C-alpha positions in Angstrom: 150.5 48.1 -71.1 152.0 44.8 -69.9 155.5 44.2 -71.2 156.1 47.8 -72.3 157.6 47.9 -75.8 160.4 50.4 -76.7 159.6 50.3 -80.4 156.2 50.3 -82.1 155.3 49.7 -85.7 153.1 52.4 -87.4 150.2 49.9 -87.4 150.6 49.3 -83.6 150.7 53.0 -82.9 147.6 53.6 -85.0 145.7 50.8 -83.1 146.9 52.1 -79.7 145.7 55.6 -80.7 142.3 54.3 -81.9 141.8 52.2 -78.8 142.7 55.2 -76.5 140.0 57.2 -78.3 137.3 54.4 -77.9 137.3 53.0 -81.4 138.4 49.5 -80.4 135.2 48.6 -78.6 131.7 47.8 -80.1 129.1 50.5 -80.0 126.5 50.0 -77.3 123.0 49.0 -78.5 121.3 51.9 -76.7 123.8 54.6 -75.5 122.6 56.7 -72.6 123.9 59.0 -70.0 126.4 56.5 -68.6 127.9 55.8 -72.0 128.0 59.6 -72.8 129.9 60.3 -69.6 132.3 57.5 -70.2 133.1 58.7 -73.7 133.5 62.3 -72.5 135.8 61.1 -69.7 138.0 59.3 -72.3 138.2 62.4 -74.5 138.7 64.8 -71.6 137.4 67.7 -73.7 134.8 68.3 -76.5 135.5 71.0 -79.0 132.7 73.4 -79.9 132.3 74.8 -83.4 129.6 77.0 -84.9 129.3 75.4 -88.3 126.1 73.4 -88.5 126.0 72.0 -92.1 125.4 68.3 -91.1 125.5 68.4 -87.3 127.1 70.7 -84.8 130.6 69.5 -84.1 130.3 68.8 -80.4 127.6 66.2 -81.1 129.7 64.3 -83.6 132.5 62.6 -81.6 129.9 60.9 -79.4 128.1 59.6 -82.5 131.4 58.4 -84.0 132.1 56.3 -81.0 128.7 55.4 -79.7 126.5 55.4 -82.8 123.0 57.0 -82.8 122.2 58.5 -79.4 119.7 61.1 -78.1 121.4 64.5 -78.4 118.9 65.8 -75.9 120.7 63.6 -73.3 124.0 65.3 -74.1 122.3 68.7 -74.0 121.1 67.9 -70.5 124.7 67.1 -69.4 126.2 70.2 -71.0 123.5 72.9 -70.5 122.0 72.2 -67.1 121.8 75.0 -64.5 124.7 73.5 -62.6 126.2 71.3 -65.3 128.9 68.7 -64.7 130.6 70.1 -67.8 131.4 73.7 -68.6 132.9 75.7 -71.5 136.3 77.1 -71.5 139.3 77.8 -73.8 140.7 74.3 -73.4 141.4 73.0 -76.9 140.1 76.3 -78.3 136.4 76.7 -77.2 135.5 73.4 -75.7 133.5 71.6 -73.0 135.5 70.3 -70.0 134.4 68.8 -66.6 133.4 71.7 -64.3 135.7 70.1 -61.8 138.6 70.9 -64.2 138.0 74.6 -64.2 140.9 75.2 -61.8 143.3 73.4 -64.2 142.9 76.4 -66.6 143.7 79.1 -64.0 147.1 79.6 -65.6 145.4 80.2 -69.0 143.0 82.6 -67.4 145.9 84.5 -66.0 147.6 84.5 -69.3 144.5 85.8 -71.0 144.2 88.6 -68.5 147.9 89.5 -69.0 147.4 89.5 -72.8 144.1 91.3 -73.1 143.5 93.0 -69.8 146.8 94.5 -68.7 147.4 97.0 -71.6 146.4 100.4 -70.5 145.4 101.3 -74.0 143.6 98.0 -74.7 139.9 97.6 -75.0 139.4 96.1 -71.6 141.2 98.9 -69.7 139.6 101.5 -71.9 136.1 100.3 -71.2 136.3 99.6 -67.5 132.9 101.3 -66.8 131.2 99.0 -69.2 132.9 96.0 -67.9 132.0 96.9 -64.3 128.4 97.5 -65.3 128.1 94.2 -67.1 129.7 92.4 -64.1 127.2 94.1 -61.8 124.3 93.1 -64.1 125.3 89.4 -63.8 125.6 89.8 -60.0 122.2 91.3 -59.7 120.2 89.4 -62.2 122.0 86.0 -62.6 122.7 84.2 -65.9 121.9 86.3 -68.9 122.1 86.2 -72.7 123.9 89.2 -74.2 120.6 90.3 -75.8 119.1 90.5 -72.3 121.7 93.1 -71.2 120.9 96.7 -72.2 123.3 99.6 -72.1 123.5 103.1 -73.5 126.8 102.1 -75.2 124.9 99.6 -77.4 124.2 102.3 -79.9 125.2 100.3 -82.9 128.9 101.0 -82.7 130.9 97.9 -83.3 134.4 97.0 -82.4 137.1 95.3 -84.4 137.1 92.0 -82.6 134.6 89.6 -84.2 132.3 92.6 -84.8 130.8 92.1 -81.3 129.1 95.0 -79.5 130.5 96.3 -76.3 128.5 94.0 -74.0 129.6 90.9 -75.9 133.1 92.1 -75.7 132.9 92.6 -71.9 131.4 89.2 -71.4 133.9 87.4 -73.6 136.9 89.0 -71.8 135.4 88.2 -68.4 134.9 84.6 -69.5 138.5 84.3 -70.8 139.7 85.7 -67.5 137.7 83.2 -65.5 135.4 85.7 -63.8 132.4 84.6 -65.9 131.4 81.1 -66.9 128.9 79.9 -69.5 125.6 78.9 -67.8 124.2 76.9 -70.7 122.8 78.0 -74.1 119.5 78.9 -75.7 119.9 77.3 -79.2 123.5 78.1 -79.7 123.5 81.5 -77.9 125.5 81.5 -74.7 124.1 82.4 -71.3 126.7 84.1 -69.1 126.9 84.1 -65.3 129.5 84.9 -62.7 131.8 81.9 -62.3 130.6 81.5 -58.7 127.0 80.8 -60.0 128.2 78.0 -62.2 131.5 76.5 -60.9 131.4 74.5 -57.6 132.7 76.5 -54.7 135.3 74.0 -53.8 136.7 74.1 -57.3 136.9 77.9 -57.2 138.6 77.8 -53.8 141.4 75.4 -54.9 143.3 76.9 -57.8 146.0 74.7 -59.3 149.6 76.1 -59.8 150.7 76.5 -63.4 153.3 73.7 -63.4 151.0 71.3 -61.7 148.2 72.1 -64.1 150.3 71.7 -67.2 151.6 68.4 -65.9 148.1 67.1 -65.2 146.9 68.3 -68.6 149.8 66.6 -70.4 149.0 63.4 -68.5 145.4 63.5 -69.6 146.4 64.2 -73.2 148.8 61.2 -73.1 146.0 59.0 -71.8 143.6 60.3 -74.5 146.1 59.7 -77.2 147.7 56.5 -76.0 151.0 57.2 -77.8 152.1 60.7 -78.7 154.9 63.1 -79.5 155.5 66.3 -77.5 153.8 68.3 -80.2 150.7 66.0 -80.0 150.6 66.5 -76.2 151.0 70.3 -76.4 148.3 70.6 -79.1 145.6 68.7 -77.1 145.3 71.7 -74.9 147.0 74.2 -77.2 149.9 74.8 -74.7 152.3 77.0 -76.5 155.1 76.8 -73.8 157.1 73.9 -75.2 159.7 73.8 -72.4 156.8 73.5 -69.9 155.3 70.5 -71.8 158.7 68.8 -72.0 159.2 69.3 -68.3 155.8 67.8 -67.6 156.7 64.8 -69.8 160.0 64.3 -67.9 158.1 64.3 -64.6 155.5 61.9 -65.9 158.3 59.5 -67.2 159.9 59.7 -63.7 156.5 58.9 -62.2 156.0 55.9 -64.4 153.0 57.4 -66.2 154.8 57.7 -69.6 157.3 55.4 -71.3 159.6 56.6 -74.1 159.1 54.8 -77.4 160.1 55.0 -81.0 157.4 54.6 -83.7 158.3 53.3 -87.1 157.9 56.1 -89.7 157.5 58.9 -87.1 160.3 61.4 -87.9 161.4 64.9 -87.1 163.9 66.6 -89.4 164.8 63.2 -90.9 165.4 61.6 -87.5 163.2 59.3 -85.4 160.7 61.4 -83.5 160.6 61.2 -79.7 157.3 59.7 -78.6 155.8 58.5 -75.3 153.4 55.7 -74.5 150.9 56.1 -71.7 151.1 53.4 -69.0 147.4 52.5 -69.5 147.6 52.3 -73.3 146.2 49.2 -74.8 147.4 47.5 -78.0 144.5 45.5 -79.5 145.2 42.8 -82.0 142.9 44.5 -84.4 140.5 47.5 -84.7 137.4 47.2 -86.8 135.8 50.6 -86.4 133.3 52.4 -88.7 132.8 56.1 -88.2 132.5 59.5 -89.7 134.7 62.0 -88.0 134.2 65.7 -87.5 137.2 67.9 -88.5 137.4 68.7 -84.8 137.6 65.1 -83.5 140.8 64.5 -81.5 141.6 61.7 -83.9 142.2 64.3 -86.6 142.1 67.8 -85.1 145.9 68.0 -85.1 146.6 67.7 -88.8 150.3 66.8 -88.3 149.2 63.8 -86.1 146.6 62.7 -88.6 149.3 62.6 -91.3 151.5 60.6 -89.0 148.9 58.1 -88.0 147.0 57.6 -91.2 149.1 59.2 -93.9 146.1 61.4 -94.3 146.6 65.0 -95.5 143.6 66.9 -94.2 142.3 70.4 -94.2 138.8 71.7 -94.2 137.9 74.0 -97.0 135.2 76.2 -95.5 137.5 79.2 -96.0 138.3 78.2 -99.6 136.3 79.8 -102.4 133.9 77.2 -103.8 135.5 77.1 -107.2 138.9 76.2 -105.6 137.7 73.5 -103.3 139.2 70.1 -103.9 137.1 68.0 -101.6 134.2 70.1 -100.5 133.0 72.6 -97.9 133.1 70.4 -94.8 134.5 67.0 -95.6 134.4 64.4 -92.9 137.1 61.7 -92.7 135.7 58.2 -93.1 137.2 55.6 -90.7 136.9 52.0 -91.7 138.7 49.2 -89.9 141.8 50.9 -88.4 142.4 53.4 -91.2 140.9 56.5 -92.7 139.8 55.3 -96.1 138.3 58.5 -97.6 136.4 61.7 -96.9 132.7 62.7 -97.5 131.2 66.1 -97.6 127.8 66.0 -95.9 124.9 68.4 -95.6 121.6 68.0 -93.9 118.8 69.4 -96.0 116.2 69.8 -93.3 113.5 71.2 -95.5 113.6 68.1 -97.8 114.5 65.7 -94.9 117.5 64.5 -97.0 121.1 63.8 -96.2 123.1 65.2 -99.1 126.4 63.6 -99.9 127.9 66.6 -101.6 131.2 64.8 -102.6 133.1 61.7 -101.6 136.7 60.7 -102.2 138.8 57.6 -101.5 142.2 57.5 -99.9 144.8 54.9 -100.6 144.5 51.3 -99.5 140.8 51.1 -98.8 139.4 47.6 -98.2 137.1 45.9 -100.7 134.1 46.5 -98.4 134.7 50.2 -97.9 131.8 51.4 -100.0 129.3 49.1 -98.2 130.5 50.1 -94.8 130.5 53.8 -95.6 127.0 53.4 -97.0 125.9 51.7 -93.8 127.4 54.6 -91.7 125.5 57.1 -93.9 122.3 55.3 -93.3 122.9 55.5 -89.5 123.9 59.2 -89.8 120.6 60.0 -91.7 118.6 58.1 -89.0 120.4 59.9 -86.2 119.6 63.2 -87.8 116.0 62.2 -88.5 116.5 62.5 -92.2 114.2 60.4 -94.4 116.4 60.0 -97.5 119.9 60.2 -98.9 121.0 61.8 -102.1 124.5 61.3 -103.6 126.2 63.9 -105.9 128.4 63.1 -108.8 131.5 64.9 -107.5 134.4 62.7 -106.3 136.0 59.4 -107.1 134.0 57.6 -104.4 130.5 58.8 -105.1 129.6 56.1 -107.7 130.8 53.3 -105.4 128.9 54.7 -102.5 125.7 55.3 -104.5 126.0 51.7 -105.8 126.0 50.5 -102.2 123.0 52.7 -101.4 120.4 51.5 -103.9 117.7 53.5 -102.1 119.6 56.8 -102.6 118.9 59.3 -105.4 121.5 61.3 -107.2 121.9 65.1 -107.6 124.2 67.0 -109.9 124.9 70.5 -108.5 127.0 71.7 -105.7 125.0 73.9 -103.3 126.4 77.2 -102.1 127.6 77.3 -98.5 127.7 80.3 -96.1 130.9 82.2 -95.5 132.6 80.5 -92.6 133.6 82.2 -89.3 137.1 81.9 -88.1 137.8 79.2 -85.5 141.1 80.1 -83.9 140.2 83.2 -81.9 138.6 83.3 -78.4 134.9 82.8 -78.6 132.7 81.1 -81.1 
């Protein structure tokens, strides 16, 4: 940024953050592979989640930034035989460039130390099964767990996610970096030896822990534009705070980061330390329009979402239905440069209908918020090939949105949702 500032207003920080994430540029008229790769490069990682109420979470950030695109084009990038992207435990389970596999060697080593070194742990106690599964992949190539048979698969289940022994072995080997994901069938993973998925030159060039953390912090800073140390650590879920701070110090010395103070960003009542990436851009204005998944980098770190947008956010998939305040899977609504509300969406495939289960306003919404949210809902329905929209009567925004959607019908009841799986353990 030319003429680096030492102090930013809250509005400037918000615009910088939105620009860094790709919300300050118009959506392309016909997004294709080039635009998908560009957006993925900007994000650096794409979180995976198993909930599929409206659309699977990894499809959403690209729709938020690019508009309606062909999800089959993204599938071809993510699930090819030798894909340019691969899954690992980056920001939890996520896609990253296959070329970045070596940056997570330190995490693979930590996972092995945590789960594989205890003599009484599952991995050590089931070495014969692990060796057999590894040999099956070596002999037969990429396999789904259901394709692997073993006498131990007698119906006995373990305590970790209720997976059988083969799934256990595959997941541990994946966390340790011996196995990689070689695409999916539907949402079921296909596992292979890492050497069958990751380029040989990447496997042959591991990155030292300090160098990897420094590079990951640099990428997080570029993706965020302006950030605190907590923001930078959370982007890759790096628990070692001293290592993150050491990386920040090195990046400041290298000129990649510049210390700044952001109006309203505080820690324990004092101004929070923050850093601006050297390539951050401060647009005069941001006029975005998007629905965000709960696992979008704009909001996935709830502390940062509160700092940037004064937006208190939690998803309520784990909350009993009667106790939910906003709905099962509410999506933040971005209009202009602010989050103006949240909307709980569900795709009723059988009826070809986008269900607006609830909708709520936040403070300070612009006068055209309902019309712009309605327009985004139309685009979302078209993207998901849904023929109609139905708006419920739950929430202080539903009447406004329904008024801006004269073609929509209304429905009264809240539909039951499935019990959600946990999201913060290895695997999905």
